[in-house]
Biopython code that builds the backbone (N, CA, C, O; Angstrom):
import numpy as np
from Bio.PDB.StructureBuilder import StructureBuilder

atoms = [
    (1, "MET", "N", (84.319, 91.128, 89.809)),
    (1, "MET", "CA", (83.403, 91.985, 91.224)),
    (1, "MET", "C", (84.230, 92.403, 92.036)),
    (1, "MET", "O", (85.409, 92.302, 92.376)),
    (2, "SER", "N", (82.628, 93.259, 92.414)),
    (2, "SER", "CA", (82.486, 94.171, 92.971)),
    (2, "SER", "C", (83.502, 94.761, 94.399)),
    (2, "SER", "O", (83.670, 94.134, 95.444)),
    (3, "GLU", "N", (84.243, 96.516, 93.960)),
    (3, "GLU", "CA", (84.726, 96.492, 94.510)),
    (3, "GLU", "C", (84.956, 96.204, 96.373)),
    (3, "GLU", "O", (86.027, 95.883, 96.889)),
    (4, "SER", "N", (83.603, 96.435, 97.129)),
    (4, "SER", "CA", (82.553, 95.916, 97.974)),
    (4, "SER", "C", (82.466, 94.110, 97.775)),
    (4, "SER", "O", (82.741, 93.915, 98.959)),
    (5, "LEU", "N", (82.390, 93.438, 97.512)),
    (5, "LEU", "CA", (82.201, 92.173, 97.153)),
    (5, "LEU", "C", (84.432, 91.613, 97.156)),
    (5, "LEU", "O", (85.029, 90.605, 97.532)),
    (6, "SER", "N", (84.588, 92.072, 96.939)),
    (6, "SER", "CA", (86.277, 91.212, 97.019)),
    (6, "SER", "C", (86.754, 92.473, 98.011)),
    (6, "SER", "O", (87.925, 92.327, 98.361)),
    (7, "ARG", "N", (86.241, 93.446, 98.442)),
    (7, "ARG", "CA", (86.999, 93.061, 100.490)),
    (7, "ARG", "C", (86.210, 92.469, 101.445)),
    (7, "ARG", "O", (86.566, 92.647, 102.610)),
    (8, "VAL", "N", (84.773, 91.505, 101.153)),
    (8, "VAL", "CA", (84.219, 90.892, 101.456)),
    (8, "VAL", "C", (85.665, 89.226, 101.788)),
    (8, "VAL", "O", (86.358, 88.690, 102.653)),
    (9, "ARG", "N", (85.309, 89.172, 100.460)),
    (9, "ARG", "CA", (86.162, 87.557, 100.035)),
    (9, "ARG", "C", (87.649, 87.834, 100.509)),
    (9, "ARG", "O", (88.206, 86.859, 101.013)),
    (10, "ARG", "N", (88.535, 89.256, 100.412)),
    (10, "ARG", "CA", (90.072, 89.612, 100.779)),
    (10, "ARG", "C", (89.763, 88.461, 101.840)),
    (10, "ARG", "O", (88.705, 88.224, 102.423)),
    (11, "GLY", "N", (91.311, 87.651, 101.940)),
    (11, "GLY", "CA", (91.836, 87.307, 103.404)),
    (11, "GLY", "C", (92.739, 88.253, 104.199)),
    (11, "GLY", "O", (93.638, 88.991, 103.795)),
    (12, "VAL", "N", (92.130, 87.978, 105.805)),
    (12, "VAL", "CA", (92.705, 89.518, 106.138)),
    (12, "VAL", "C", (92.836, 88.964, 107.368)),
    (12, "VAL", "O", (93.350, 89.622, 108.274)),
    (13, "TYR", "N", (92.378, 87.642, 107.575)),
    (13, "TYR", "CA", (92.618, 87.632, 109.507)),
    (13, "TYR", "C", (93.635, 86.112, 109.313)),
    (13, "TYR", "O", (93.472, 85.265, 108.434)),
    (14, "GLY", "N", (94.802, 86.094, 110.530)),
    (14, "GLY", "CA", (95.005, 85.512, 110.239)),
    (14, "GLY", "C", (94.308, 83.543, 111.131)),
    (14, "GLY", "O", (93.318, 83.343, 111.834)),
    (15, "ILE", "N", (95.081, 82.822, 110.772)),
    (15, "ILE", "CA", (94.825, 81.711, 111.995)),
    (15, "ILE", "C", (93.826, 81.749, 113.891)),
    (15, "ILE", "O", (92.949, 81.260, 114.603)),
    (16, "SER", "N", (95.111, 82.946, 113.719)),
    (16, "SER", "CA", (95.243, 83.064, 115.067)),
    (16, "SER", "C", (93.512, 84.430, 115.276)),
    (16, "SER", "O", (92.681, 84.228, 116.161)),
    (17, "VAL", "N", (93.452, 85.024, 114.783)),
    (17, "VAL", "CA", (92.906, 86.222, 114.991)),
    (17, "VAL", "C", (91.710, 85.585, 115.044)),
    (17, "VAL", "O", (91.035, 85.695, 116.068)),
    (18, "MET", "N", (91.233, 84.785, 113.908)),
    (18, "MET", "CA", (89.937, 84.224, 113.241)),
    (18, "MET", "C", (89.577, 83.317, 114.355)),
    (18, "MET", "O", (88.466, 82.804, 114.491)),
    (19, "SER", "N", (90.882, 83.108, 115.369)),
    (19, "SER", "CA", (90.040, 81.838, 116.384)),
    (19, "SER", "C", (89.081, 82.623, 117.259)),
    (19, "SER", "O", (87.895, 82.523, 117.575)),
    (20, "GLU", "N", (90.089, 83.449, 117.519)),
    (20, "GLU", "CA", (90.109, 84.769, 118.773)),
    (20, "GLU", "C", (88.178, 84.851, 118.520)),
    (20, "GLU", "O", (87.252, 84.565, 119.279)),
    (21, "LEU", "N", (88.219, 85.485, 116.806)),
    (21, "LEU", "CA", (86.659, 86.456, 116.086)),
    (21, "LEU", "C", (85.832, 85.213, 116.586)),
    (21, "LEU", "O", (85.285, 85.473, 117.658)),
    (22, "SER", "N", (85.595, 84.031, 116.163)),
    (22, "SER", "CA", (84.590, 83.283, 116.258)),
    (22, "SER", "C", (85.144, 82.124, 117.309)),
    (22, "SER", "O", (84.893, 80.919, 117.280)),
    (23, "GLY", "N", (85.806, 82.707, 118.056)),
    (23, "GLY", "CA", (85.703, 81.144, 119.312)),
    (23, "GLY", "C", (85.931, 79.766, 119.181)),
    (23, "GLY", "O", (86.205, 79.049, 120.143)),
    (24, "VAL", "N", (85.809, 79.300, 117.823)),
    (24, "VAL", "CA", (86.883, 78.264, 117.065)),
    (24, "VAL", "C", (87.866, 77.877, 117.368)),
    (24, "VAL", "O", (88.425, 78.814, 116.798)),
    (25, "GLY", "N", (88.524, 77.430, 117.691)),
    (25, "GLY", "CA", (90.196, 76.816, 118.167)),
    (25, "GLY", "C", (90.724, 76.785, 116.899)),
    (25, "GLY", "O", (89.933, 76.816, 115.955)),
    (26, "PRO", "N", (92.026, 76.723, 116.670)),
    (26, "PRO", "CA", (92.694, 76.852, 115.056)),
    (26, "PRO", "C", (92.347, 75.093, 114.783)),
    (26, "PRO", "O", (91.506, 74.945, 113.896)),
    (27, "GLN", "N", (92.762, 74.024, 115.283)),
    (27, "GLN", "CA", (92.336, 73.082, 115.371)),
    (27, "GLN", "C", (91.292, 72.709, 114.322)),
    (27, "GLN", "O", (91.448, 72.171, 113.226)),
    (28, "THR", "N", (90.613, 72.969, 114.702)),
    (28, "THR", "CA", (89.124, 73.124, 114.128)),
    (28, "THR", "C", (88.878, 73.921, 113.478)),
    (28, "THR", "O", (87.727, 73.920, 113.043)),
    (29, "LEU", "N", (89.357, 74.492, 113.261)),
    (29, "LEU", "CA", (89.630, 75.754, 111.769)),
    (29, "LEU", "C", (90.213, 74.720, 110.785)),
    (29, "LEU", "O", (89.764, 74.203, 109.762)),
    (30, "ARG", "N", (91.534, 74.588, 111.551)),
    (30, "ARG", "CA", (92.066, 72.764, 110.322)),
    (30, "ARG", "C", (91.022, 72.156, 109.245)),
    (30, "ARG", "O", (90.631, 72.172, 108.078)),
    (31, "LEU", "N", (90.879, 71.628, 110.496)),
    (31, "LEU", "CA", (89.792, 70.408, 110.274)),
    (31, "LEU", "C", (88.633, 71.177, 109.560)),
    (31, "LEU", "O", (87.548, 70.601, 109.477)),
    (32, "TYR", "N", (88.754, 72.251, 109.113)),
    (32, "TYR", "CA", (87.252, 72.486, 108.725)),
    (32, "TYR", "C", (87.454, 72.896, 107.714)),
    (32, "TYR", "O", (86.500, 72.954, 106.939)),
    (33, "GLU", "N", (89.112, 73.480, 107.156)),
    (33, "GLU", "CA", (89.505, 73.214, 105.711)),
    (33, "GLU", "C", (89.783, 72.050, 105.065)),
    (33, "GLU", "O", (89.763, 72.179, 103.841)),
    (34, "ARG", "N", (90.094, 70.710, 105.551)),
    (34, "ARG", "CA", (90.423, 69.872, 105.392)),
    (34, "ARG", "C", (89.236, 68.920, 104.832)),
    (34, "ARG", "O", (89.242, 67.905, 104.134)),
    (35, "ARG", "N", (88.186, 69.712, 105.458)),
    (35, "ARG", "CA", (87.103, 68.625, 104.936)),
    (35, "ARG", "C", (85.929, 69.211, 103.876)),
    (35, "ARG", "O", (84.974, 68.736, 103.263)),
    (36, "GLY", "N", (86.634, 70.653, 104.043)),
    (36, "GLY", "CA", (85.916, 71.263, 102.693)),
    (36, "GLY", "C", (84.882, 72.208, 102.997)),
    (36, "GLY", "O", (84.074, 72.606, 102.158)),
    (37, "LEU", "N", (84.922, 72.753, 104.825)),
    (37, "LEU", "CA", (84.265, 74.213, 104.340)),
    (37, "LEU", "C", (84.907, 74.741, 104.841)),
    (37, "LEU", "O", (84.162, 75.130, 105.741)),
    (38, "LEU", "N", (85.680, 75.087, 105.016)),
    (38, "LEU", "CA", (86.462, 76.633, 104.112)),
    (38, "LEU", "C", (87.816, 76.754, 103.699)),
    (38, "LEU", "O", (88.846, 76.251, 104.147)),
    (39, "THR", "N", (87.605, 77.509, 102.773)),
    (39, "THR", "CA", (88.947, 77.849, 101.851)),
    (39, "THR", "C", (89.572, 78.981, 101.912)),
    (39, "THR", "O", (89.273, 79.737, 100.989)),
    (40, "PRO", "N", (90.392, 79.415, 102.716)),
    (40, "PRO", "CA", (90.973, 80.507, 103.121)),
    (40, "PRO", "C", (91.814, 80.606, 101.878)),
    (40, "PRO", "O", (92.193, 79.865, 100.972)),
    (41, "THR", "N", (91.919, 81.741, 102.216)),
    (41, "THR", "CA", (93.356, 82.158, 100.619)),
    (41, "THR", "C", (94.817, 81.884, 101.541)),
    (41, "THR", "O", (94.755, 81.719, 102.759)),
    (42, "ARG", "N", (96.016, 81.862, 100.847)),
    (42, "ARG", "CA", (96.886, 81.100, 100.791)),
    (42, "ARG", "C", (98.209, 83.008, 100.370)),
    (42, "ARG", "O", (98.088, 83.751, 99.397)),
    (43, "THR", "N", (99.206, 83.138, 101.497)),
    (43, "THR", "CA", (99.978, 84.075, 101.696)),
    (43, "THR", "C", (100.736, 83.372, 100.027)),
    (43, "THR", "O", (100.267, 82.453, 99.356)),
    (44, "ASP", "N", (101.777, 84.041, 99.794)),
    (44, "ASP", "CA", (102.869, 82.985, 98.913)),
    (44, "ASP", "C", (103.850, 81.765, 100.130)),
    (44, "ASP", "O", (104.598, 80.793, 100.025)),
    (45, "GLY", "N", (103.291, 82.527, 101.122)),
    (45, "GLY", "CA", (104.098, 81.685, 102.775)),
    (45, "GLY", "C", (103.433, 80.306, 102.758)),
    (45, "GLY", "O", (104.012, 79.363, 103.298)),
    (46, "GLY", "N", (102.196, 80.136, 102.139)),
    (46, "GLY", "CA", (101.531, 79.114, 102.524)),
    (46, "GLY", "C", (100.441, 79.481, 103.804)),
    (46, "GLY", "O", (99.684, 78.615, 104.241)),
    (47, "THR", "N", (100.469, 81.045, 104.406)),
    (47, "THR", "CA", (99.604, 81.410, 106.160)),
    (47, "THR", "C", (98.113, 81.217, 105.301)),
    (47, "THR", "O", (97.841, 81.574, 104.155)),
    (48, "ARG", "N", (97.583, 80.774, 105.939)),
    (48, "ARG", "CA", (95.867, 81.127, 105.775)),
    (48, "ARG", "C", (95.535, 82.304, 106.232)),
    (48, "ARG", "O", (95.934, 82.826, 107.273)),
    (49, "ARG", "N", (94.958, 82.637, 105.620)),
    (49, "ARG", "CA", (94.069, 84.230, 105.210)),
    (49, "ARG", "C", (92.695, 83.921, 105.207)),
    (49, "ARG", "O", (92.124, 83.202, 104.387)),
    (50, "TYR", "N", (92.159, 84.550, 106.245)),
    (50, "TYR", "CA", (90.869, 84.161, 106.516)),
    (50, "TYR", "C", (90.211, 85.748, 106.078)),
    (50, "TYR", "O", (90.571, 86.844, 106.509)),
    (51, "SER", "N", (89.000, 85.397, 104.951)),
    (51, "SER", "CA", (88.206, 86.620, 105.118)),
    (51, "SER", "C", (86.518, 86.776, 105.850)),
    (51, "SER", "O", (85.884, 85.812, 106.280)),
    (52, "GLU", "N", (86.030, 88.204, 105.853)),
    (52, "GLU", "CA", (84.416, 88.493, 105.909)),
    (52, "GLU", "C", (83.911, 87.390, 106.180)),
    (52, "GLU", "O", (83.541, 86.915, 107.253)),
    (53, "ALA", "N", (83.908, 86.707, 104.392)),
    (53, "ALA", "CA", (82.814, 85.990, 103.846)),
    (53, "ALA", "C", (83.344, 84.554, 104.920)),
    (53, "ALA", "O", (82.416, 84.057, 105.558)),
    (54, "ASP", "N", (85.301, 83.656, 105.205)),
    (54, "ASP", "CA", (84.561, 83.164, 106.144)),
    (54, "ASP", "C", (84.248, 83.532, 107.588)),
    (54, "ASP", "O", (83.540, 82.859, 108.337)),
    (55, "LEU", "N", (84.515, 84.034, 107.722)),
    (55, "LEU", "CA", (83.595, 84.153, 109.122)),
    (55, "LEU", "C", (82.087, 84.180, 108.971)),
    (55, "LEU", "O", (81.205, 83.637, 109.635)),
    (56, "THR", "N", (82.037, 85.129, 107.686)),
    (56, "THR", "CA", (80.148, 84.209, 108.128)),
    (56, "THR", "C", (80.284, 82.366, 108.150)),
    (56, "THR", "O", (80.120, 81.572, 109.077)),
    (57, "THR", "N", (80.515, 82.232, 107.242)),
    (57, "THR", "CA", (80.470, 80.680, 106.976)),
    (57, "THR", "C", (80.425, 79.530, 107.807)),
    (57, "THR", "O", (79.803, 78.473, 107.913)),
    (58, "LEU", "N", (81.646, 80.378, 108.534)),
    (58, "LEU", "CA", (82.184, 79.383, 110.101)),
    (58, "LEU", "C", (81.402, 79.654, 111.097)),
    (58, "LEU", "O", (81.395, 78.998, 112.139)),
    (59, "ARG", "N", (80.052, 81.491, 110.670)),
    (59, "ARG", "CA", (79.507, 81.338, 111.697)),
    (59, "ARG", "C", (77.778, 80.595, 111.281)),
    (59, "ARG", "O", (76.678, 80.701, 111.823)),
    (60, "ARG", "N", (78.087, 80.137, 110.531)),
    (60, "ARG", "CA", (76.668, 79.409, 110.008)),
    (60, "ARG", "C", (77.292, 77.653, 110.142)),
    (60, "ARG", "O", (76.537, 76.704, 110.356)),
    (61, "ILE", "N", (78.969, 77.514, 109.942)),
    (61, "ILE", "CA", (78.568, 75.632, 110.472)),
    (61, "ILE", "C", (78.539, 75.628, 111.697)),
    (61, "ILE", "O", (77.828, 74.752, 112.191)),
    (62, "THR", "N", (79.352, 76.672, 112.757)),
    (62, "THR", "CA", (79.372, 76.488, 113.893)),
    (62, "THR", "C", (77.429, 76.410, 114.422)),
    (62, "THR", "O", (77.115, 75.603, 115.297)),
    (63, "ALA", "N", (76.587, 77.113, 113.920)),
    (63, "ALA", "CA", (75.467, 77.170, 113.676)),
    (63, "ALA", "C", (74.891, 76.069, 113.843)),
    (63, "ALA", "O", (74.627, 75.518, 114.912)),
    (64, "LEU", "N", (74.656, 75.677, 112.662)),
    (64, "LEU", "CA", (74.674, 74.248, 112.554)),
    (64, "LEU", "C", (75.567, 72.837, 113.321)),
    (64, "LEU", "O", (75.102, 71.707, 113.473)),
    (65, "VAL", "N", (76.297, 73.091, 113.533)),
    (65, "VAL", "CA", (77.429, 72.025, 114.850)),
    (65, "VAL", "C", (76.147, 71.864, 115.731)),
    (65, "VAL", "O", (75.493, 70.834, 115.901)),
    (66, "ASP", "N", (75.873, 73.440, 116.394)),
    (66, "ASP", "CA", (74.962, 73.078, 117.593)),
    (66, "ASP", "C", (73.969, 72.426, 117.144)),
    (66, "ASP", "O", (73.380, 71.888, 118.082)),
    (67, "ASP", "N", (73.454, 72.194, 116.059)),
    (67, "ASP", "CA", (72.168, 71.793, 115.383)),
    (67, "ASP", "C", (71.750, 70.575, 116.036)),
    (67, "ASP", "O", (70.661, 70.116, 116.381)),
    (68, "GLY", "N", (73.385, 70.056, 116.121)),
    (68, "GLY", "CA", (73.492, 68.419, 115.663)),
    (68, "GLY", "C", (73.964, 68.135, 114.277)),
    (68, "GLY", "O", (74.347, 67.090, 113.751)),
    (69, "VAL", "N", (73.836, 69.312, 113.845)),
    (69, "VAL", "CA", (74.780, 68.347, 112.661)),
    (69, "VAL", "C", (76.187, 67.635, 112.504)),
    (69, "VAL", "O", (77.208, 68.027, 113.069)),
    (70, "ASN", "N", (76.113, 66.581, 111.695)),
    (70, "ASN", "CA", (77.697, 66.455, 111.396)),
    (70, "ASN", "C", (78.409, 66.860, 109.684)),
    (70, "ASN", "O", (77.878, 67.482, 108.764)),
    (71, "LEU", "N", (79.232, 66.475, 109.734)),
    (71, "LEU", "CA", (80.747, 67.563, 109.487)),
    (71, "LEU", "C", (79.468, 67.790, 106.984)),
    (71, "LEU", "O", (79.228, 68.681, 106.169)),
    (72, "THR", "N", (79.210, 66.176, 107.155)),
    (72, "THR", "CA", (78.880, 65.834, 105.335)),
    (72, "THR", "C", (77.917, 66.919, 105.646)),
    (72, "THR", "O", (77.836, 68.060, 105.190)),
    (73, "GLY", "N", (77.135, 66.229, 106.617)),
    (73, "GLY", "CA", (75.757, 67.248, 106.545)),
    (73, "GLY", "C", (76.193, 69.056, 106.072)),
    (73, "GLY", "O", (76.088, 69.709, 105.034)),
    (74, "ILE", "N", (76.652, 69.311, 107.318)),
    (74, "ILE", "CA", (76.832, 70.940, 106.793)),
    (74, "ILE", "C", (77.550, 71.117, 105.410)),
    (74, "ILE", "O", (77.234, 71.995, 104.608)),
    (75, "ARG", "N", (78.604, 70.143, 105.198)),
    (75, "ARG", "CA", (79.092, 70.721, 103.592)),
    (75, "ARG", "C", (77.413, 70.067, 102.455)),
    (75, "ARG", "O", (76.752, 70.763, 101.685)),
    (76, "THR", "N", (77.341, 69.551, 102.572)),
    (76, "THR", "CA", (75.389, 69.424, 101.916)),
    (76, "THR", "C", (74.952, 70.290, 102.357)),
    (76, "THR", "O", (74.187, 70.739, 101.504)),
    (77, "ILE", "N", (74.922, 70.902, 103.231)),
    (77, "ILE", "CA", (73.765, 71.754, 103.731)),
    (77, "ILE", "C", (74.337, 73.041, 103.012)),
    (77, "ILE", "O", (73.568, 73.449, 102.141)),
    (78, "LEU", "N", (75.757, 73.950, 103.193)),
    (78, "LEU", "CA", (76.202, 75.185, 102.646)),
    (78, "LEU", "C", (76.113, 74.797, 100.728)),
    (78, "LEU", "O", (75.825, 75.481, 99.746)),
    (79, "ALA", "N", (76.474, 73.549, 100.905)),
    (79, "ALA", "CA", (77.002, 73.450, 98.910)),
    (79, "ALA", "C", (75.059, 73.670, 98.374)),
    (79, "ALA", "O", (74.843, 73.814, 97.171)),
    (80, "LEU", "N", (74.270, 73.669, 99.019)),
    (80, "LEU", "CA", (72.855, 73.792, 98.665)),
    (80, "LEU", "C", (72.474, 75.298, 99.254)),
    (80, "LEU", "O", (73.573, 75.460, 99.783)),
    (81, "GLU", "N", (72.080, 75.980, 99.430)),
    (81, "GLU", "CA", (72.772, 77.877, 100.584)),
    (81, "GLU", "C", (73.061, 77.925, 99.369)),
    (81, "GLU", "O", (72.223, 78.310, 98.554)),
    (82, "ALA", "N", (74.746, 77.411, 98.871)),
    (82, "ALA", "CA", (75.569, 78.719, 97.586)),
    (82, "ALA", "C", (74.686, 78.492, 96.507)),
    (82, "ALA", "O", (74.183, 79.456, 95.931)),
    (83, "GLU", "N", (74.431, 77.298, 96.154)),
    (83, "GLU", "CA", (73.094, 76.960, 95.143)),
    (83, "GLU", "C", (72.254, 77.394, 94.866)),
    (83, "GLU", "O", (71.913, 77.773, 93.745)),
    (84, "ASN", "N", (71.651, 77.444, 95.966)),
    (84, "ASN", "CA", (69.997, 78.166, 95.617)),
    (84, "ASN", "C", (70.452, 80.208, 96.084)),
    (84, "ASN", "O", (69.587, 81.083, 96.117)),
    (85, "SER", "N", (71.483, 80.373, 96.278)),
    (85, "SER", "CA", (72.010, 81.530, 96.412)),
    (85, "SER", "C", (71.835, 82.583, 94.749)),
    (85, "SER", "O", (71.444, 83.712, 94.452)),
    (86, "ILE", "N", (72.515, 81.112, 93.877)),
    (86, "ILE", "CA", (73.458, 81.467, 92.457)),
    (86, "ILE", "C", (71.436, 81.862, 91.729)),
    (86, "ILE", "O", (70.874, 82.893, 91.361)),
    (87, "LEU", "N", (71.023, 80.485, 91.844)),
    (87, "LEU", "CA", (69.634, 80.221, 91.649)),
    (87, "LEU", "C", (68.619, 82.092, 91.665)),
    (87, "LEU", "O", (68.318, 82.858, 90.750)),
    (88, "ALA", "N", (68.413, 82.142, 93.084)),
    (88, "ALA", "CA", (67.859, 83.205, 92.848)),
    (88, "ALA", "C", (68.287, 84.819, 92.747)),
    (88, "ALA", "O", (67.553, 85.672, 93.245)),
    (89, "ALA", "N", (69.562, 85.181, 92.048)),
    (89, "ALA", "CA", (70.318, 85.390, 91.527)),
    (89, "ALA", "C", (69.790, 85.707, 90.233)),
    (89, "ALA", "O", (69.274, 86.713, 89.746)),
    (90, "ARG", "N", (70.104, 84.400, 89.758)),
    (90, "ARG", "CA", (69.467, 84.555, 88.243)),
    (90, "ARG", "C", (68.250, 85.082, 88.440)),
    (90, "ARG", "O", (68.051, 86.269, 88.181)),
    (91, "LEU", "N", (67.351, 84.342, 88.884)),
    (91, "LEU", "CA", (66.334, 84.531, 89.247)),
    (91, "LEU", "C", (65.744, 86.095, 88.870)),
    (91, "LEU", "O", (65.056, 86.423, 87.903)),
    (92, "VAL", "N", (66.422, 87.193, 90.327)),
    (92, "VAL", "CA", (66.244, 88.040, 89.722)),
    (92, "VAL", "C", (66.277, 88.413, 88.662)),
    (92, "VAL", "O", (65.224, 88.785, 88.143)),
    (93, "GLN", "N", (67.578, 88.457, 87.891)),
    (93, "GLN", "CA", (68.170, 88.994, 86.779)),
    (93, "GLN", "C", (67.244, 88.873, 85.712)),
    (93, "GLN", "O", (67.044, 89.758, 84.880)),
    (94, "LEU", "N", (66.484, 87.388, 85.755)),
    (94, "LEU", "CA", (65.681, 86.945, 84.446)),
    (94, "LEU", "C", (64.387, 88.105, 84.301)),
    (94, "LEU", "O", (63.773, 88.482, 83.303)),
    (95, "SER", "N", (64.257, 88.518, 85.865)),
    (95, "SER", "CA", (62.710, 88.707, 86.315)),
    (95, "SER", "C", (62.828, 90.523, 85.930)),
    (95, "SER", "O", (61.828, 91.217, 85.748)),
    (96, "GLU", "N", (64.258, 91.044, 85.864)),
    (96, "GLU", "CA", (64.208, 92.785, 85.512)),
    (96, "GLU", "C", (63.792, 93.177, 83.618)),
    (96, "GLU", "O", (63.403, 92.297, 82.850)),
    (97, "PRO", "N", (63.907, 94.016, 83.382)),
    (97, "PRO", "CA", (62.537, 94.008, 82.018)),
    (97, "PRO", "C", (64.253, 94.499, 81.448)),
    (97, "PRO", "O", (65.172, 94.928, 82.146)),
    (98, "ALA", "N", (64.224, 94.145, 79.370)),
    (98, "ALA", "CA", (64.877, 93.720, 79.132)),
    (98, "ALA", "C", (65.208, 95.454, 78.686)),
    (98, "ALA", "O", (64.204, 96.115, 78.420)),
    (99, "ASP", "N", (66.825, 96.298, 78.593)),
    (99, "ASP", "CA", (67.119, 97.400, 77.893)),
    (99, "ASP", "C", (66.670, 97.386, 76.856)),
    (99, "ASP", "O", (66.141, 96.309, 77.131)),
    (100, "CYS", "N", (66.407, 97.529, 76.034)),
    (100, "CYS", "CA", (65.945, 98.067, 74.541)),
    (100, "CYS", "C", (67.299, 98.340, 73.864)),
    (100, "CYS", "O", (68.065, 97.635, 73.207)),
    (101, "GLY", "N", (67.317, 100.107, 74.416)),
    (101, "GLY", "CA", (68.625, 100.695, 74.098)),
    (101, "GLY", "C", (67.460, 101.720, 73.881)),
    (101, "GLY", "O", (67.955, 102.678, 73.288)),
    (102, "ALA", "N", (65.793, 101.987, 74.161)),
    (102, "ALA", "CA", (65.830, 103.039, 74.140)),
    (102, "ALA", "C", (66.260, 104.093, 74.781)),
    (102, "ALA", "O", (66.047, 105.219, 74.332)),
]
sb = StructureBuilder()
sb.init_structure("model")
sb.init_model(0)
sb.init_chain("A")
sb.init_seg("    ")
for serial, (resi, resn, name, xyz) in enumerate(atoms, 1):
    if name == "N":
        sb.init_residue(resn, " ", resi, " ")
    sb.init_atom(name, np.array(xyz, "f"), 0.0, 1.0, " ", f" {name:<3s}", serial, name[0])
structure = sb.get_structure()
């Protein structure tokens, strides 16, 4: 994992800061975690730590909720979007010319 990607995924925000940044209440954040929509890292003491990637995901969840999608539908959409991103990256990788060591 590259350094910048690692930084994006490092849990740095506590639940109260995440709530303030996103406008989503702590109870809703806990609900989203129970439903598998968010997976914050945990400290050794069990404290949730949210990353920039979690904040991006939360913004997507909020947009889908605002569009009237239920949590089960959101979980499906997020999974399909993640799979699509992986496949798109793989397609780019396969499209690059092979390095023949020349």
